[in-house]
PALUMMI-461055 format. One line per field, with one value per atom (N, C-alpha, C, CB): x, y, z; residue in one letter; atom name. Coordinates in nm, 2 decimals. Glycine has a CB too. Example, Ala and Ser with C-alpha at 12.3 -4.5 7.8 and 13.67 -1.06 7.14 Angstrom:
# PALUMMI-461055
u <- c(1.32  1.23  1.32  1.13  1.28  1.37  1.29  1.41)
v <- c(-0.57  -0.45  -0.33  -0.45  -0.22  -0.11  0.00  -0.06)
w <- c(0.78  0.78  0.78  0.90  0.71  0.71  0.79  0.57)
rest <- c(a  a  a  a  s  s  s  s)
atom <- c(N  CA  C  CB  N  CA  C  CB)
# end
This chain:
# PALUMMI-461055
u <- c(10.06  10.01  10.07  10.01  10.00  10.05  10.10  9.94  10.23  10.28  10.16  10.42  10.21  10.13  10.13  10.17  10.25  10.29  10.24  10.47  10.22  10.16  10.00  10.21  9.94  9.80  9.75  9.79  9.85  9.80  9.81  9.92  9.90  9.91  9.80  10.01  9.74  9.61  9.49  9.54  9.40  9.27  9.19  9.18  9.14  9.04  8.90  9.02  8.85  8.69  8.61  8.63  8.50  8.41  8.32  8.27  8.30  8.25  8.37  8.18  8.48  8.62  8.66  8.77  8.63  8.63  8.58  8.58  8.42  8.33  8.39  8.18  8.42  8.42  8.57  8.38  8.67  8.79  8.75  8.89  8.69  8.63  8.55  8.51  8.49  8.41  8.52  8.28  8.60  8.73  8.77  8.87  8.79  8.88  8.82  8.89  8.66  8.56  8.57  8.42  8.57  8.57  8.70  8.55  8.80  8.92  8.94  9.01  8.89  8.87  8.78  8.83  8.66  8.57  8.63  8.43  8.71  8.77  8.86  8.85  8.94  9.08  9.01  9.15  8.89  8.83  8.78  8.72  8.72  8.64  8.79  8.57  8.87  9.01  9.07  9.14  9.09  9.13  9.03  9.21  8.93  8.81  8.87  8.65  8.88  8.93  8.84  8.96  8.72  8.64  8.65  8.50  8.63  8.62  8.51  8.65  8.55  8.42  8.46  8.43  8.34  8.32  8.42  8.19  8.48  8.58  8.52  8.64  8.38  8.35  8.34  8.22  8.31  8.35  8.49  8.35  8.57  8.72  8.78  8.80  8.72  8.73  8.70  8.60  8.54  8.50  8.57  8.38  8.62  8.68  8.79  8.71  8.86  8.95  8.94  8.96  8.82  8.84  8.78  8.79  8.70  8.67  8.80  8.56  8.91  9.02  9.08  9.11  9.09  9.12  9.08  9.08  8.93  8.85  8.86  8.72  8.84  8.88  8.98  8.90  9.11  9.21  9.28  9.31  9.19  9.19  9.13  9.15  8.96  8.91  8.98  8.79  9.00  9.08  9.18  9.13  9.27  9.41  9.37  9.48  9.29  9.22  9.15  9.07  9.10  9.01  9.08  8.88  9.21  9.29  9.37  9.36  9.38  9.43  9.35  9.49  9.23  9.14  9.15  9.02  9.14  9.16  9.04  9.34  9.03  8.95  8.99  8.89  8.93  9.03  8.94  9.04  9.04  8.96  8.98  9.02  8.88  8.90  8.85  8.82)
v <- c(8.26  8.34  8.35  8.45  8.32  8.28  8.42  8.20  8.43  8.52  8.56  8.49  8.72  8.77  8.68  8.90  8.66  8.59  8.42  8.60  8.38  8.25  8.26  8.19  8.35  8.40  8.41  8.53  8.50  8.52  8.37  8.64  8.28  8.18  8.07  8.13  8.09  7.99  8.03  8.05  7.91  7.92  8.07  7.78  8.13  8.28  8.16  8.51  8.21  8.16  8.24  8.23  8.15  8.21  8.37  8.08  8.40  8.54  8.62  8.55  8.61  8.71  8.73  8.65  8.59  8.58  8.70  8.48  8.72  8.83  8.94  8.84  8.95  9.10  9.15  9.14  9.03  9.08  9.14  8.96  9.04  9.05  9.21  8.93  9.24  9.39  9.50  9.41  9.46  9.54  9.59  9.44  9.47  9.47  9.55  9.35  9.53  9.58  9.73  9.50  9.80  9.91  9.99  9.91  9.93  9.98  10.00  9.91  9.88  9.91  10.03  9.79  10.04  10.13  10.28  10.11  10.26  10.38  10.45  10.36  10.37  10.35  10.40  10.18  10.33  10.41  10.53  10.35  10.58  10.69  10.82  10.66  10.75  10.85  10.91  10.77  10.81  10.82  10.83  10.73  10.90  10.93  11.03  10.98  11.00  11.13  11.24  11.07  11.23  11.36  11.44  11.32  11.59  11.62  11.60  11.71  11.55  11.52  11.63  11.33  11.66  11.72  11.70  11.68  11.78  11.75  11.68  11.86  11.66  11.57  11.42  11.60  11.39  11.27  11.22  11.30  11.32  11.27  11.24  11.39  11.30  11.33  11.14  11.47  11.14  11.01  10.91  10.99  10.90  10.82  10.78  10.88  10.89  10.88  10.79  11.00  10.82  10.74  10.61  10.79  10.59  10.47  10.38  10.45  10.41  10.34  10.29  10.42  10.42  10.35  10.20  10.45  10.25  10.16  10.03  10.21  10.03  9.86  9.83  9.82  9.94  9.85  9.77  9.93  9.85  9.81  9.70  9.89  9.65  9.56  9.45  9.58  9.46  9.36  9.32  9.40  9.38  9.35  9.27  9.48  9.34  9.30  9.11  9.44  9.13  9.00  8.90  9.02  8.94  8.81  8.77  8.82  8.85  8.77  8.70  8.86  8.71  8.61  8.48  8.64  8.40  8.25  8.20  8.19  8.05  7.98  7.93  7.89  7.96  7.90  7.77  8.05  7.68  7.55  7.54  7.41  7.58  7.58  7.46  7.70)
w <- c(11.64  11.56  11.42  11.63  11.32  11.19  11.12  11.10  11.05  10.99  10.90  10.93  10.83  10.71  10.64  10.64  10.56  10.43  10.42  10.42  10.55  10.56  10.55  10.69  10.61  10.61  10.47  10.67  10.37  10.22  10.16  10.14  10.19  10.13  10.14  10.15  10.25  10.32  10.19  10.53  10.20  10.13  10.19  10.15  10.10  10.18  10.17  10.04  10.27  10.32  10.20  10.50  10.16  10.03  10.07  10.00  10.18  10.22  10.20  10.38  10.22  10.21  10.05  10.30  9.98  9.86  9.79  9.84  9.80  9.74  9.77  9.78  9.92  9.94  9.90  10.10  9.85  9.78  9.65  9.76  9.59  9.45  9.42  9.44  9.53  9.52  9.54  9.65  9.63  9.63  9.48  9.71  9.42  9.28  9.20  9.20  9.18  9.11  9.16  9.12  9.28  9.31  9.26  9.45  9.27  9.21  9.07  9.25  9.00  8.87  8.83  8.82  8.89  8.84  8.86  8.93  8.97  9.02  8.92  9.14  8.87  8.76  8.64  8.73  8.59  8.46  8.47  8.42  8.58  8.63  8.61  8.82  8.69  8.70  8.57  8.77  8.49  8.36  8.25  8.33  8.27  8.15  8.08  8.21  7.95  7.83  7.81  7.67  7.91  7.94  8.08  7.91  8.08  8.19  8.29  8.18  8.37  8.50  8.62  8.58  8.66  8.78  8.89  8.83  8.97  9.07  9.17  9.11  9.23  9.33  9.29  9.38  9.16  9.08  9.10  8.95  9.04  9.08  9.23  9.03  9.30  9.44  9.49  9.50  9.45  9.48  9.43  9.45  9.36  9.25  9.33  9.12  9.38  9.48  9.60  9.51  9.69  9.79  9.75  9.92  9.62  9.62  9.58  9.55  9.53  9.50  9.63  9.43  9.72  9.85  9.93  9.93  9.92  9.99  9.93  10.00  9.79  9.72  9.75  9.58  9.76  9.78  9.94  9.70  10.03  10.16  10.19  10.22  10.12  10.14  10.07  10.11  9.97  9.88  9.95  9.75  10.02  10.11  10.22  10.18  10.30  10.43  10.44  10.44  10.32  10.32  10.26  10.26  10.20  10.16  10.25  10.06  10.35  10.49  10.57  10.57  10.57  10.64  10.61  10.62  10.70  10.68  10.79  10.72  10.77  10.85  10.97  10.80  11.06  11.21  11.23  11.39  11.26  11.31  11.46  11.24  11.54  11.69  11.76  11.74)
rest <- c(m  m  m  m  k  k  k  k  k  k  k  k  v  v  v  v  i  i  i  i  e  e  e  e  r  r  r  r  i  i  i  i  q  q  q  q  e  e  e  e  p  p  p  p  t  t  t  t  p  p  p  p  k  k  k  k  f  f  f  f  f  f  f  f  k  k  k  k  m  m  m  m  i  i  i  i  r  r  r  r  n  n  n  n  i  i  i  i  g  g  g  g  l  l  l  l  l  l  l  l  m  m  m  m  t  t  t  t  a  a  a  a  v  v  v  v  s  s  s  s  g  g  g  g  v  v  v  v  i  i  i  i  a  a  a  a  t  t  t  t  a  a  a  a  p  p  p  p  i  i  i  i  s  s  s  s  l  l  l  l  p  p  p  p  t  t  t  t  i  i  i  i  v  v  v  v  i  i  i  i  t  t  t  t  v  v  v  v  s  s  s  s  g  g  g  g  y  y  y  y  l  l  l  l  a  a  a  a  v  v  v  v  a  a  a  a  g  g  g  g  g  g  g  g  i  i  i  i  a  a  a  a  s  s  s  s  a  a  a  a  i  i  i  i  s  s  s  s  q  q  q  q  t  t  t  t  a  a  a  a  i  i  i  i  h  h  h  h  r  r  r  r  d  d  d  d  d  d  d  d)
atom <- c(N  CA  C  CB  N  CA  C  CB  N  CA  C  CB  N  CA  C  CB  N  CA  C  CB  N  CA  C  CB  N  CA  C  CB  N  CA  C  CB  N  CA  C  CB  N  CA  C  CB  N  CA  C  CB  N  CA  C  CB  N  CA  C  CB  N  CA  C  CB  N  CA  C  CB  N  CA  C  CB  N  CA  C  CB  N  CA  C  CB  N  CA  C  CB  N  CA  C  CB  N  CA  C  CB  N  CA  C  CB  N  CA  C  CB  N  CA  C  CB  N  CA  C  CB  N  CA  C  CB  N  CA  C  CB  N  CA  C  CB  N  CA  C  CB  N  CA  C  CB  N  CA  C  CB  N  CA  C  CB  N  CA  C  CB  N  CA  C  CB  N  CA  C  CB  N  CA  C  CB  N  CA  C  CB  N  CA  C  CB  N  CA  C  CB  N  CA  C  CB  N  CA  C  CB  N  CA  C  CB  N  CA  C  CB  N  CA  C  CB  N  CA  C  CB  N  CA  C  CB  N  CA  C  CB  N  CA  C  CB  N  CA  C  CB  N  CA  C  CB  N  CA  C  CB  N  CA  C  CB  N  CA  C  CB  N  CA  C  CB  N  CA  C  CB  N  CA  C  CB  N  CA  C  CB  N  CA  C  CB  N  CA  C  CB  N  CA  C  CB  N  CA  C  CB  N  CA  C  CB  N  CA  C  CB  N  CA  C  CB  N  CA  C  CB  N  CA  C  CB  N  CA  C  CB  N  CA  C  CB  N  CA  C  CB  N  CA  C  CB)
# end
């Protein structure tokens, strides 16, 4: 079984690159909402926090996906 650092350095499959990019986009949108210069409803800020967590996890997990040659 490969170590995590080795897996991260391997090429990422196309599907997981797309998931990684969507996760990064979710995290960026969340950051913009969280730092908005206007007062937003509490629910929007709460959803923004969940969006940041989901985006970070999606990006991290998809980066460790590798193509298996069985």
